[in-house]
ZADO-1210 file (C-alpha; in nm, 4 decimals, padded with zeros to 6 digits):
<atoms>
<atom x="05.4343" y="32.2575" z="10.3698" code="MET" pos="1"/>
<atom x="05.0750" y="32.1823" z="10.2918" code="MET" pos="2"/>
<atom x="04.7646" y="32.3809" z="10.2298" code="ASN" pos="3"/>
<atom x="04.4468" y="32.1821" z="10.3049" code="PRO" pos="4"/>
<atom x="04.1614" y="32.2610" z="10.0718" code="GLY" pos="5"/>
<atom x="03.9038" y="32.1985" z="10.3446" code="GLY" pos="6"/>
<atom x="03.7849" y="31.9315" z="10.5853" code="PRO" pos="7"/>
<atom x="03.6375" y="31.5986" z="10.4857" code="THR" pos="8"/>
<atom x="03.2631" y="31.6381" z="10.4481" code="ALA" pos="9"/>
<atom x="02.9426" y="31.4544" z="10.3720" code="GLN" pos="10"/>
<atom x="02.7611" y="31.5475" z="10.0520" code="ASP" pos="11"/>
<atom x="02.3837" y="31.5908" z="10.0265" code="THR" pos="12"/>
<atom x="02.3353" y="31.2160" z="09.9682" code="HIS" pos="13"/>
<atom x="02.5280" y="31.1161" z="10.2788" code="GLY" pos="14"/>
<atom x="02.8206" y="30.9848" z="10.0750" code="ILE" pos="15"/>
<atom x="03.1682" y="31.0442" z="10.2137" code="ALA" pos="16"/>
<atom x="03.3658" y="31.2957" z="10.0089" code="CYS" pos="17"/>
<atom x="03.7416" y="31.3518" z="10.0095" code="ILE" pos="18"/>
<atom x="03.8735" y="31.7064" z="10.0391" code="ALA" pos="19"/>
<atom x="04.1315" y="31.8329" z="09.7912" code="THR" pos="20"/>
<atom x="04.4749" y="31.9030" z="09.9384" code="VAL" pos="21"/>
<atom x="04.7323" y="32.1053" z="09.7475" code="ARG" pos="22"/>
<atom x="05.1078" y="32.0796" z="09.7855" code="TYR" pos="23"/>
<atom x="05.4112" y="32.2680" z="09.6630" code="VAL" pos="24"/>
<atom x="05.6216" y="32.1597" z="09.3656" code="SER" pos="25"/>
<atom x="05.7342" y="31.7926" z="09.3686" code="PRO" pos="26"/>
<atom x="06.0979" y="31.9063" z="09.3426" code="THR" pos="27"/>
<atom x="06.1058" y="31.9115" z="09.7238" code="ARG" pos="28"/>
<atom x="06.0908" y="31.5327" z="09.7163" code="TRP" pos="29"/>
<atom x="06.3625" y="31.4798" z="09.4557" code="SER" pos="30"/>
<atom x="06.6619" y="31.4529" z="09.6924" code="THR" pos="31"/>
<atom x="06.5190" y="31.1551" z="09.8781" code="SER" pos="32"/>
<atom x="06.3815" y="30.9948" z="09.5638" code="ALA" pos="33"/>
<atom x="06.7211" y="30.9800" z="09.3969" code="THR" pos="34"/>
<atom x="06.8462" y="30.7559" z="09.6764" code="ARG" pos="35"/>
<atom x="06.5920" y="30.4846" z="09.5966" code="ILE" pos="36"/>
<atom x="06.7455" y="30.2584" z="09.3359" code="ARG" pos="37"/>
<atom x="06.7366" y="29.9042" z="09.2058" code="LYS" pos="38"/>
<atom x="07.0632" y="29.7353" z="09.2959" code="ARG" pos="39"/>
<atom x="07.1538" y="29.4886" z="09.0216" code="GLY" pos="40"/>
<atom x="06.8694" y="29.2394" z="08.9842" code="ASN" pos="41"/>
<atom x="06.7458" y="29.2954" z="09.3408" code="VAL" pos="42"/>
<atom x="06.4521" y="29.5323" z="09.3867" code="GLN" pos="43"/>
<atom x="06.5122" y="29.7685" z="09.6789" code="GLU" pos="44"/>
<atom x="06.2017" y="29.8484" z="09.8827" code="PHE" pos="45"/>
<atom x="06.1614" y="30.1142" z="10.1510" code="PHE" pos="46"/>
<atom x="05.8853" y="30.0427" z="10.4046" code="VAL" pos="47"/>
<atom x="05.7296" y="30.2666" z="10.6698" code="ALA" pos="48"/>
<atom x="05.8210" y="30.1510" z="11.0243" code="PRO" pos="49"/>
<atom x="05.4534" y="30.1301" z="11.1274" code="THR" pos="50"/>
<atom x="05.3836" y="29.8523" z="10.8752" code="GLU" pos="51"/>
<atom x="05.3517" y="29.4800" z="10.9681" code="PRO" pos="52"/>
<atom x="05.6685" y="29.2729" z="10.9855" code="LYS" pos="53"/>
<atom x="05.5721" y="29.0771" z="10.6712" code="GLN" pos="54"/>
<atom x="05.5812" y="29.3993" z="10.4677" code="LEU" pos="55"/>
<atom x="05.8917" y="29.5361" z="10.6406" code="LYS" pos="56"/>
<atom x="06.0689" y="29.2121" z="10.5482" code="ALA" pos="57"/>
<atom x="06.0732" y="29.3352" z="10.1874" code="LEU" pos="58"/>
<atom x="06.3397" y="29.5963" z="10.2539" code="GLY" pos="59"/>
<atom x="06.4611" y="29.8827" z="10.4686" code="LYS" pos="60"/>
<atom x="06.2344" y="30.0251" z="10.7401" code="SER" pos="61"/>
<atom x="06.2381" y="30.4040" z="10.7130" code="THR" pos="62"/>
<atom x="06.0161" y="30.7110" z="10.7371" code="LEU" pos="63"/>
<atom x="06.0940" y="30.7938" z="10.3736" code="MET" pos="64"/>
<atom x="05.7703" y="30.6435" z="10.2239" code="PRO" pos="65"/>
<atom x="05.5553" y="30.8676" z="10.4443" code="GLU" pos="66"/>
<atom x="05.7032" y="31.1745" z="10.2745" code="ARG" pos="67"/>
<atom x="05.5465" y="31.0502" z="09.9532" code="PHE" pos="68"/>
<atom x="05.2103" y="30.9536" z="10.1065" code="GLY" pos="69"/>
<atom x="05.2994" y="30.5834" z="10.0854" code="CYS" pos="70"/>
<atom x="05.3696" y="30.2850" z="10.3071" code="ASP" pos="71"/>
<atom x="05.6083" y="30.1260" z="10.0553" code="VAL" pos="72"/>
<atom x="05.8160" y="30.2937" z="09.7835" code="VAL" pos="73"/>
<atom x="06.0677" y="30.1727" z="09.5263" code="TRP" pos="74"/>
<atom x="06.2242" y="30.2857" z="09.2038" code="TYR" pos="75"/>
<atom x="06.0923" y="30.1458" z="08.8760" code="GLY" pos="76"/>
<atom x="06.0515" y="30.2733" z="08.5212" code="LYS" pos="77"/>
<atom x="05.8131" y="30.5043" z="08.3389" code="ASP" pos="78"/>
<atom x="05.8577" y="30.5326" z="07.9617" code="ASN" pos="79"/>
<atom x="06.2072" y="30.3927" z="08.0033" code="GLY" pos="80"/>
<atom x="06.3144" y="30.6488" z="08.2655" code="GLU" pos="81"/>
<atom x="06.3806" y="30.5906" z="08.6368" code="ASP" pos="82"/>
<atom x="06.0651" y="30.6687" z="08.8306" code="GLN" pos="83"/>
<atom x="05.9450" y="30.6609" z="09.1906" code="LEU" pos="84"/>
<atom x="05.6538" y="30.4212" z="09.2564" code="TRP" pos="85"/>
<atom x="05.4678" y="30.3329" z="09.5740" code="GLY" pos="86"/>
<atom x="05.1510" y="30.2130" z="09.7435" code="VAL" pos="87"/>
<atom x="04.9469" y="30.3124" z="10.0472" code="GLN" pos="88"/>
<atom x="04.8065" y="30.0160" z="10.2429" code="ARG" pos="89"/>
<atom x="04.4754" y="30.0563" z="10.4259" code="LYS" pos="90"/>
<atom x="04.2923" y="29.8088" z="10.6451" code="GLU" pos="91"/>
<atom x="03.9162" y="29.8709" z="10.6470" code="LEU" pos="92"/>
<atom x="03.9043" y="30.0414" z="10.9863" code="LYS" pos="93"/>
<atom x="04.2020" y="30.2631" z="10.9072" code="ASP" pos="94"/>
<atom x="04.0661" y="30.3502" z="10.5631" code="LEU" pos="95"/>
<atom x="03.7370" y="30.4809" z="10.7014" code="ILE" pos="96"/>
<atom x="03.9161" y="30.6652" z="10.9819" code="ALA" pos="97"/>
<atom x="04.1551" y="30.8240" z="10.7312" code="SER" pos="98"/>
<atom x="03.8592" y="30.9560" z="10.5326" code="VAL" pos="99"/>
<atom x="03.7122" y="31.1122" z="10.8455" code="SER" pos="100"/>
<atom x="04.0350" y="31.2813" z="10.9546" code="ASP" pos="101"/>
<atom x="04.1505" y="31.3790" z="10.6041" code="GLY" pos="102"/>
<atom x="04.4638" y="31.1609" z="10.5943" code="ARG" pos="103"/>
<atom x="04.3678" y="30.9737" z="10.2769" code="ILE" pos="104"/>
<atom x="04.3233" y="31.2984" z="10.0860" code="SER" pos="105"/>
<atom x="04.6622" y="31.4221" z="10.2080" code="LYS" pos="106"/>
<atom x="04.8306" y="31.0921" z="10.1137" code="GLU" pos="107"/>
<atom x="04.6847" y="31.0873" z="09.7610" code="ILE" pos="108"/>
<atom x="04.7940" y="31.4487" z="09.7138" code="ALA" pos="109"/>
<atom x="05.1434" y="31.3622" z="09.8373" code="GLN" pos="110"/>
<atom x="05.1687" y="31.0731" z="09.5897" code="MET" pos="111"/>
<atom x="05.0591" y="31.2961" z="09.3050" code="ARG" pos="112"/>
<atom x="05.2950" y="31.5774" z="09.4091" code="ALA" pos="113"/>
<atom x="05.5896" y="31.3382" z="09.4269" code="SER" pos="114"/>
<atom x="05.5322" y="31.2366" z="09.0643" code="GLY" pos="115"/>
<atom x="05.4185" y="30.8780" z="09.1295" code="ILE" pos="116"/>
<atom x="05.2478" y="30.7828" z="08.7984" code="PRO" pos="117"/>
<atom x="04.9696" y="30.5750" z="08.9580" code="ILE" pos="118"/>
<atom x="04.8761" y="30.6698" z="09.3166" code="PRO" pos="119"/>
<atom x="04.7684" y="30.3274" z="09.4442" code="MET" pos="120"/>
<atom x="04.5569" y="30.2513" z="09.7499" code="ILE" pos="121"/>
<atom x="04.5581" y="29.8846" z="09.8581" code="VAL" pos="122"/>
<atom x="04.2485" y="29.8014" z="10.0641" code="ILE" pos="123"/>
<atom x="04.3305" y="29.5036" z="10.2830" code="GLU" pos="124"/>
<atom x="04.0539" y="29.2882" z="10.4271" code="GLY" pos="125"/>
<atom x="03.7272" y="29.1317" z="10.3184" code="LYS" pos="126"/>
<atom x="03.4614" y="29.3848" z="10.2219" code="VAL" pos="127"/>
<atom x="03.1170" y="29.2552" z="10.3233" code="GLN" pos="128"/>
<atom x="02.7761" y="29.4142" z="10.3769" code="PHE" pos="129"/>
<atom x="02.4843" y="29.2899" z="10.5835" code="ASP" pos="130"/>
<atom x="02.1285" y="29.2481" z="10.4532" code="THR" pos="131"/>
<atom x="02.0539" y="29.6126" z="10.5379" code="ALA" pos="132"/>
<atom x="02.3423" y="29.7283" z="10.3185" code="GLY" pos="133"/>
<atom x="02.5786" y="29.8253" z="10.6016" code="ASN" pos="134"/>
<atom x="02.9489" y="29.7464" z="10.5966" code="LEU" pos="135"/>
<atom x="03.0552" y="29.4656" z="10.8297" code="LEU" pos="136"/>
<atom x="03.3511" y="29.6020" z="11.0237" code="TRP" pos="137"/>
<atom x="03.4598" y="29.6777" z="11.3802" code="ASN" pos="138"/>
<atom x="03.2722" y="30.0064" z="11.3945" code="SER" pos="139"/>
<atom x="03.1725" y="30.0241" z="11.7632" code="TRP" pos="140"/>
<atom x="02.8142" y="30.0991" z="11.6588" code="GLY" pos="141"/>
<atom x="02.8989" y="30.3370" z="11.3734" code="GLN" pos="142"/>
<atom x="02.7288" y="30.2438" z="11.0459" code="GLN" pos="143"/>
<atom x="02.8859" y="30.2745" z="10.7035" code="PHE" pos="144"/>
<atom x="02.6455" y="30.2079" z="10.4160" code="THR" pos="145"/>
<atom x="02.7113" y="30.0602" z="10.0755" code="ARG" pos="146"/>
<atom x="02.6375" y="30.4003" z="09.9237" code="GLY" pos="147"/>
<atom x="02.8936" y="30.5682" z="10.1496" code="GLN" pos="148"/>
<atom x="03.1487" y="30.2994" z="10.0620" code="TRP" pos="149"/>
<atom x="03.1000" y="30.3464" z="09.6889" code="LYS" pos="150"/>
<atom x="03.1046" y="30.7236" z="09.7265" code="GLY" pos="151"/>
<atom x="03.4346" y="30.7009" z="09.9156" code="MET" pos="152"/>
<atom x="03.5928" y="30.4873" z="09.6430" code="LEU" pos="153"/>
<atom x="03.4686" y="30.7144" z="09.3645" code="TRP" pos="154"/>
<atom x="03.5997" y="31.0197" z="09.5493" code="SER" pos="155"/>
<atom x="03.9436" y="30.8594" z="09.5792" code="MET" pos="156"/>
<atom x="03.9427" y="30.7697" z="09.2108" code="MET" pos="157"/>
<atom x="03.8348" y="31.1229" z="09.1274" code="ASN" pos="158"/>
<atom x="04.1484" y="31.2419" z="09.3095" code="GLU" pos="159"/>
<atom x="04.3561" y="31.0189" z="09.0785" code="GLY" pos="160"/>
<atom x="04.3949" y="30.7083" z="09.2971" code="ALA" pos="161"/>
<atom x="04.3860" y="30.3500" z="09.1709" code="HIS" pos="162"/>
<atom x="04.2207" y="30.0978" z="09.4044" code="ILE" pos="163"/>
<atom x="04.3391" y="29.7391" z="09.4621" code="GLU" pos="164"/>
<atom x="04.1989" y="29.4810" z="09.7046" code="TYR" pos="165"/>
<atom x="04.3766" y="29.2100" z="09.9058" code="THR" pos="166"/>
<atom x="04.2373" y="28.9690" z="10.1646" code="LYS" pos="167"/>
<atom x="04.5301" y="28.9855" z="10.4101" code="ASP" pos="168"/>
<atom x="04.8872" y="29.1049" z="10.4626" code="ILE" pos="169"/>
<atom x="05.0329" y="28.8015" z="10.2836" code="THR" pos="170"/>
<atom x="04.8385" y="28.8846" z="09.9689" code="GLU" pos="171"/>
<atom x="04.9363" y="29.2509" z="10.0043" code="THR" pos="172"/>
<atom x="05.3060" y="29.1585" z="10.0062" code="VAL" pos="173"/>
<atom x="05.2546" y="28.9443" z="09.6945" code="GLU" pos="174"/>
<atom x="05.0742" y="29.2328" z="09.5245" code="LEU" pos="175"/>
<atom x="05.3532" y="29.4809" z="09.6032" code="VAL" pos="176"/>
<atom x="05.6193" y="29.2449" z="09.4642" code="VAL" pos="177"/>
<atom x="05.4190" y="29.1791" z="09.1444" code="MET" pos="178"/>
<atom x="05.3447" y="29.5486" z="09.1016" code="TYR" pos="179"/>
<atom x="05.7118" y="29.6408" z="09.1475" code="ALA" pos="180"/>
<atom x="05.8084" y="29.3830" z="08.8859" code="ARG" pos="181"/>
<atom x="05.5561" y="29.5362" z="08.6444" code="TRP" pos="182"/>
<atom x="05.6820" y="29.8910" z="08.7099" code="THR" pos="183"/>
<atom x="06.0356" y="29.7855" z="08.6171" code="ASN" pos="184"/>
<atom x="05.9362" y="29.7007" z="08.2611" code="LYS" pos="185"/>
<atom x="06.0520" y="29.9570" z="08.0059" code="ASP" pos="186"/>
<atom x="05.7227" y="29.9345" z="07.8157" code="LYS" pos="187"/>
<atom x="05.3646" y="29.8269" z="07.8875" code="HIS" pos="188"/>
<atom x="05.2096" y="29.7310" z="07.5541" code="THR" pos="189"/>
<atom x="05.0196" y="29.4080" z="07.6297" code="SER" pos="190"/>
<atom x="04.6757" y="29.5633" z="07.5595" code="ILE" pos="191"/>
<atom x="04.7911" y="29.7659" z="07.2587" code="MET" pos="192"/>
<atom x="04.8066" y="29.4685" z="07.0227" code="ARG" pos="193"/>
<atom x="04.5432" y="29.3706" z="06.7688" code="ARG" pos="194"/>
<atom x="04.3927" y="29.0222" z="06.8049" code="PRO" pos="195"/>
<atom x="04.5324" y="28.7544" z="06.5760" code="SER" pos="196"/>
<atom x="04.3498" y="28.6474" z="06.2631" code="ALA" pos="197"/>
<atom x="04.0745" y="28.4013" z="06.3516" code="PHE" pos="198"/>
<atom x="03.9095" y="28.1109" z="06.1753" code="SER" pos="199"/>
<atom x="03.6196" y="27.9159" z="06.3313" code="PRO" pos="200"/>
<atom x="03.7367" y="27.6063" z="06.1392" code="TRP" pos="201"/>
<atom x="04.0931" y="27.5818" z="06.2705" code="GLY" pos="202"/>
<atom x="04.4020" y="27.7415" z="06.1183" code="ASN" pos="203"/>
<atom x="04.3567" y="28.0861" z="05.9694" code="ALA" pos="204"/>
<atom x="04.3553" y="28.0906" z="05.5879" code="THR" pos="205"/>
<atom x="04.4715" y="28.3691" z="05.3554" code="ASN" pos="206"/>
<atom x="04.1131" y="28.4963" z="05.3430" code="ASP" pos="207"/>
<atom x="04.0986" y="28.5040" z="05.7223" code="ASP" pos="208"/>
<atom x="04.4125" y="28.7188" z="05.7335" code="TYR" pos="209"/>
<atom x="04.2689" y="28.9458" z="05.4627" code="ALA" pos="210"/>
<atom x="03.9484" y="28.9925" z="05.6644" code="VAL" pos="211"/>
<atom x="04.1557" y="29.0618" z="05.9754" code="HIS" pos="212"/>
<atom x="04.3572" y="29.3248" z="05.7869" code="LEU" pos="213"/>
<atom x="04.0513" y="29.5100" z="05.6558" code="LEU" pos="214"/>
<atom x="03.8858" y="29.5116" z="05.9989" code="GLN" pos="215"/>
<atom x="04.1560" y="29.7557" z="06.1038" code="GLY" pos="216"/>
<atom x="03.9602" y="30.0220" z="05.9142" code="PHE" pos="217"/>
<atom x="03.6845" y="30.2052" z="06.1003" code="ASP" pos="218"/>
<atom x="03.3381" y="30.0826" z="06.0040" code="GLY" pos="219"/>
<atom x="03.4478" y="29.7495" z="05.8565" code="LEU" pos="220"/>
<atom x="03.3183" y="29.4412" z="06.0323" code="GLY" pos="221"/>
<atom x="03.3561" y="29.0798" z="05.9270" code="THR" pos="222"/>
<atom x="03.0718" y="29.0772" z="05.6709" code="ASP" pos="223"/>
<atom x="03.1775" y="29.3987" z="05.4941" code="ARG" pos="224"/>
<atom x="03.5413" y="29.2919" z="05.4890" code="ALA" pos="225"/>
<atom x="03.4457" y="28.9584" z="05.3290" code="LYS" pos="226"/>
<atom x="03.2268" y="29.1389" z="05.0726" code="ALA" pos="227"/>
<atom x="03.5180" y="29.3639" z="04.9701" code="ILE" pos="228"/>
<atom x="03.7549" y="29.0674" z="04.9353" code="ILE" pos="229"/>
<atom x="03.5013" y="28.8725" z="04.7303" code="LYS" pos="230"/>
<atom x="03.4248" y="29.1686" z="04.5017" code="HIS" pos="231"/>
<atom x="03.7898" y="29.2565" z="04.4321" code="PHE" pos="232"/>
<atom x="03.9183" y="28.8979" z="04.4592" code="LYS" pos="233"/>
<atom x="04.1614" y="29.0042" z="04.7273" code="GLY" pos="234"/>
<atom x="04.2598" y="29.3044" z="04.9360" code="VAL" pos="235"/>
<atom x="04.2321" y="29.6189" z="04.7186" code="PRO" pos="236"/>
<atom x="04.5369" y="29.7839" z="04.8754" code="LEU" pos="237"/>
<atom x="04.8986" y="29.8200" z="04.7652" code="VAL" pos="238"/>
<atom x="05.2201" y="29.9341" z="04.9279" code="TRP" pos="239"/>
<atom x="05.3770" y="30.2474" z="04.7830" code="THR" pos="240"/>
<atom x="05.7232" y="30.1263" z="04.8863" code="VAL" pos="241"/>
<atom x="05.9402" y="29.8296" z="04.7864" code="THR" pos="242"/>
<atom x="06.0620" y="29.5511" z="05.0124" code="LYS" pos="243"/>
<atom x="06.4068" y="29.7085" z="05.0142" code="GLU" pos="244"/>
<atom x="06.2651" y="30.0432" z="05.1236" code="GLN" pos="245"/>
<atom x="06.0617" y="29.8700" z="05.3959" code="MET" pos="246"/>
<atom x="06.3810" y="29.7122" z="05.5297" code="MET" pos="247"/>
<atom x="06.5269" y="30.0604" z="05.5812" code="GLU" pos="248"/>
<atom x="06.2859" y="30.1064" z="05.8734" code="VAL" pos="249"/>
<atom x="06.4620" y="30.0382" z="06.2066" code="PRO" pos="250"/>
<atom x="06.3570" y="29.7011" z="06.3454" code="GLY" pos="251"/>
<atom x="06.2204" y="29.5611" z="06.0169" code="ILE" pos="252"/>
<atom x="06.4319" y="29.2920" z="05.8546" code="GLY" pos="253"/>
<atom x="06.3903" y="29.0733" z="05.5480" code="LYS" pos="254"/>
<atom x="06.1415" y="28.8311" z="05.7063" code="VAL" pos="255"/>
<atom x="05.9040" y="29.1007" z="05.8371" code="ILE" pos="256"/>
<atom x="05.9372" y="29.3031" z="05.5157" code="ALA" pos="257"/>
<atom x="05.8354" y="28.9994" z="05.3107" code="ASN" pos="258"/>
<atom x="05.5346" y="28.9371" z="05.5346" code="LYS" pos="259"/>
<atom x="05.4208" y="29.2987" z="05.5027" code="LEU" pos="260"/>
<atom x="05.4564" y="29.3081" z="05.1254" code="ILE" pos="261"/>
<atom x="05.2975" y="28.9656" z="05.0766" code="ASP" pos="262"/>
<atom x="05.0003" y="29.0592" z="05.2974" code="ALA" pos="263"/>
<atom x="04.8631" y="29.2901" z="05.0269" code="LEU" pos="264"/>
<atom x="04.9325" y="29.0662" z="04.7300" code="LEU" pos="265"/>
<atom x="04.6248" y="28.9177" z="04.5649" code="LYS" pos="266"/>
</atoms>
């Protein structure tokens, strides 16, 4: 079922490293994954039986998540298609132990093999270091330095994991619910938008919009854009299509077509 790439080791700087674990094709997970669905407007969660009662209260307690390297799994969207998502929850003590025994590497590899778009590790608990740079945790005398902590996180990220932090189980439950809501969106475009036209004096004027338009070109900042507008008495660009032709584009009606055409008029 699995072919470990080697034991967890310490590198030459004493920083914990995570071994690579390889798995067979993710098709072996598909049968179980197809049974995880969103019923109507209610998100269906599947939670490992070893998790706290607050997390198990989200949905059905089952061993299914562990097959995917997770503690909680659900079905969301990815580019509009149904997609398995999940998270692995780690308290500080368990996280460090899972690095030592190789479990974290196996779990990240399982998440990747199952096709989960973002293998997420939720670190639960307050991360603090003493004045000597050692992690404050119930270590029974074992020290874990800031450098080892950072090295562990970077190794997990290098394996494709995304790291989130929560202070306690209550915050972890809130995070899972918010994350599941986000994964059920058909598109994620909030950071793909250009900023709006800006004026330091209040409402944006026509010149402000013209400057904003020209700044979409590589190498044009505010000063150069203003110089071009002043020299040509407007934006020296024209559409090569008519308003009617613009309206033939799916999703563009009369109002948007007028705005696009008018934007380049002097």
